N, C-alpha and C positions, 0 to 999 in steps of 0.2 A: 425403620424410623427415617432414613434418608429419603426414601421415596415419598413418604407422607409430607415431610418438610419441603421437598422439592415442589410437590403439587401446590402446597400452600404459598410457596414463594412465587410461583407463576401467577396465582390469583392476586397476590399483593402487587405484583408488577402491573397487572391489568388495572387495579384501582389507582396506582400512581399515575399511569398514563392518562386516565380519565379525569384526573384532578389537576387543574392548572397550577404550575409551580415555577413560574419565571423567577429568576434570581431576585431575592429579597421578598418574594411573594409565596414562600413555601409553607405557610402556616397550616394549610389543609393537608398536604402530603405528610407533614410531620405528625398529624393526628393519626393517619393510617399506620405509620411506623410505631407510634405509641401503642396502638391497638394490638399490633403483633406482639410487642413485648408483654403487654398485659395478658394476652391469651396464653403466652408461654411461661407466665409467672416469672418473668425476668425483671428484677429491679432496675429501673432506668431513671435518667434525669433528662430534662429538656432545658437547654439554654438558648433563648430566642428560638430560632427554627432548627437548631442542631439537637438531635436526639442521640443520647449516648448511654453506655452501660459498661460495667466491668464484670468479669466472670465471678461466679458465686464464691469461689474459694481464692479470691485475690489475696496474695501474700506479700507484704512489704519485704524488700530485699531481693525479690526475684526480678529478672529482666522483664520488660513489658513489651508486648507486641500489639501495635495498633492495626486494626482493620478499619479502613475508611473508604467510603465512596459518597457521592453527593446525590441529592434528590431535587436539585433545581435543574431547569432546562433553559435553553435559548428559546427565542420566539420562533414559531414555524415560518418557513419561507413561503413565498407565493407560488412555488412550483408544486406544492402538495396536490395530489389528486384524491387522497383519502382524508377523512376527518382526522387531524392530528391528535385530537382528544378522545378518540374512540379506539379501544383495544380490539383490533381485528386480527383474527387468526386465519391465515390462508396458506396452504401448501407448506405447513410446518413453520411458517414465519409468524411472529407476533409483531404487528405494525403499531405504530403510535409514537408520538413525540416523547423523547427520553427513553425509549425502549432499549436502545443500544448504548446511548450516552446519557447517563450511565446506569439506567434502571436495572438492567440485567446483572450488572456487576454488584449493585447495591443489594438487591434481594438475595443474590448468591452469597455475599459476605454476611448478611444478617442470618441467613440459614446456617452458615458455617459457625458463626458465633453461638447460635442457639444450640447447635449440636454439641459444642464443647462446654457450654455454660455450666453444667452441673458436674463436669469432670473434676476429680480431686488430683492433687499432686502433679499438676502440669509443670513443665520446666519453665514456661513463660506465663506471666499474667496476660490476660487478654483485655483489650478495650475495643469496643465498636463505636465509631462515630459516624452517624448518617448526617452529613454536613450540608449546609446551605451555601449559597452565593459562590459556588465554584466557578460557574461560567462567567461571572462578572469580576472575579477576584475581589469580591467585596469585603468590607471590614468585619462582617458578622458571620464569616465562614469558619473553616477549620483553623485559620490563623488565630481567631479569637478564642478558640477552645484550648489552645496549647497551655496557657497559664492556668486553666481550670482543671483539666484532666490530669491524672497521674503522669509522671515523667515517662516519656516514650523512648525506648531503646532502639526499636526497629519497626518499620511499618510496611504493610501491604496496602497499596492504594489501588482501588478497583476502578480501572478504566479498560475499555475494550482493546485487548491485545491478542485475541484468538488463543488465549490462555498460554501464550509464550511469555518469556521473562524479559520485561524491559528493565535492564539492569542500570540504565542511565537515562536521563531526560534533560533536554536542553532547557536552559533558562531563557528569560525574555526581558529585554529592555526596549521600551519605545521612546524614541527621541523626537523632540520638536526642534527643528532647525530653522534659522532665518538667514536669508541672503539679501543684503541691502544694496541699494543703488540710489540714484538721484531721480526723484520724481520730476516729471516735466510734461509739457504739452507734446503730443505725438508729432506735431508738425515741426518742432524745433530739433536741432541736432542734440544728441545725448550720447556721450561715450561711456556712460555708466548706467546702462539700462539693467535693472535688477533681473529681468527675465533672461536677457542674454548672459548675464553673470551666472545664472543658474546652469547654463549648459556645461561649463567647466566643472561645477560642483556635482552635477548629476553623473558626468563621466567619471569623476573621482570615486563617487560612491559605487558606481557600477564595476569599476576595476579594482577597488581596494580589497586586499586579502589580509586577514589576521594570520600571523606567522604560525601559531601553535595549533596543530590538529589534535584529534582525540581518537584513540582506537575504537571507543564505543560510540562516539557522537559525531565523528568527522570534523569538518571545519565550522567555524562560526559563520552563520548565514546572515548577511546584511542585505536588506531590501528596502528601497524607497517605495512607499505604498500610497502616499498622498502628496499632492502639490496644489498650491492655491496662490493666486496673485491677480491683481487688477480688479477694477470695478466698472470701467467703461472704455469704449474703443479708442478714445482720443487722449487718454491719460496714461503715461508711463508710470507704473506703480513704484512706491518707495521700497517695497520689499517683496520677496517670494517666501512663502512658508512651505516647509517640507515636513513630512512625517516619515521616520525611518524605523523599521521593525528589525530588531537584531536578536537572533536566536543564538544563545551563548553556550558553547561546549564546556566541558568540565576542566579545560585547561586554563580558563580565565574566571575570575570573579566578575560580577556585573560592574563593580566599581572600576576594575582594571580596563574593561571595555570602554566605559564612559571616559576614563582618563585618556585613553588612546585616541578616541574620536575627538574629544575636546582639544587635544594638542595638535591634531593633524588635519582635520576636515577643513576644506577651504570654504567655510561659511562664517557669517558674522557671529552667530551663536548656535550652540547645540546643547540642549538641556534634556536630561533623562526625566521621564515622568515619575519613575520609581526604580529603585535598585533592589527591591526585596524579593523578586521572583528569580532566584538563582537556579542554576543547574543542580541536579541531584543524582545520586548513584548509590549503589550498594556493592561492597567488595565481592569479587567473584568467589572468594573462599568462604563467604558467609554460608551458614548451614541451610538457609532458605534457598539460596542459589544452587548449592550442591545437590540438595534434595530435588529441586525442580529439574536439573539436568539429568539426574539419575532416573527421573520419571519420563525422560524423553522430550522434555520441553526445550525449545531453542532460546538463545539469548540474543538481545539486540539493543541498540540505543534508540530512544524515541525522540522524534523531532517536535512532538506536540506537548503543550503545557498542561499540567494538572495540579492538584493540591500538593503534590510532592514538592512543589516550589517553595512552600512555606515551612517545610520540615527541615530541621537541622540534623536529624538522625539519619542513618542509612535507610533507604526505602526502595521497595520493589514495586513496579507497576505491573499489575497482572489482573486480567479479567476476561470474561466471555464477551463475544461480539467482535466487531471489526471496526477499527478506527476510521476507515474510509467511509463508513456509513454515517458517522457522526455529523450532525447539522445538515444532513441531506434531506431532500424531499422524500416523503413516504418512508421515513426511517423505520427500520425493523431489526429484530434479532431472531435468530432461529431458536425455537423451543429447545431443540437438542443441544444448543450451545449453553443454555442455562443449566440443563441437566448435567452436561459434561463439566461445566465450570464448578458446580457444587461438589461433584465427586473429586475433581482435581484439587480444589481448595482443601477439602477434608483430608485427602491422602497426603497432601503436602504438609499440613499441620501435624498429622499423625506421625510423620517421619521426624518432625523437628521439636514438637512441644510435649509429646506424650512420653 
């Protein structure tokens, strides 16, 4: 049964690759996922472009395990040499946009859910959500599903981790900062040039360190990623605009990070765009983690953001593929990574929920 499901999963992934599904444009890939559930006689629901189901013998009162990955993609970059919307198999690799991030994870989790769908007397209820808008952190993704699906007690989020256990994930806060000065003609003296004022601020951001580190996630990572000022050569601008990307460890909440920067940064203003993408983690003593370690999987903290950020329950990031291939030109996943991923997911759940 596992081999047959695996073969079908690879075919599903090929269909997903060959169907455009940029964030908020996932309606057609949602249809492919619906077809899978129909073919396997699984009762499912669709909420906008999110497709979801619960196991056949769902029982109130049991803890609930969410299996989640996404079927939206970023847009292909200009460095592609292969057609990003064509599923090409070469040398054991399946090429195509979304193959690694996160199509391989998604079809592997759908397969795992299908394997357990008809099992009776599981220790956990199961929910599968094939979600939309992960890449854009949009309003109609997994975050919108949490009030709709049954309460979730723990989650496995499918993202490429080489099937190792990402037991923690950094949160994200993006800040818009403004450094003001006195606008003037470039020919006249000006001791309050906003661009020169930015030198001190940039050095402060470069050197600033948050005090609290994390065993799993290391230090908070603060990076100035955009700067903009001026409109013409002979005008000193009134202000300089900065964008600051902050990756937050589990020692701080996003609000605490915002409070620290707003109190200390040498800028006129610094405003967070959103505080909802918090860090996430799962206790090392959780049964899922202990089972994964017993199977020989390693643990680590992930610097990249996923739909874990919208969950308030403990969550584990785990999936086939390699994060370094995500958003790259000629994206691919090895076929044997999908095969191995399905086997590991099933064995992991057999150890925990059966």
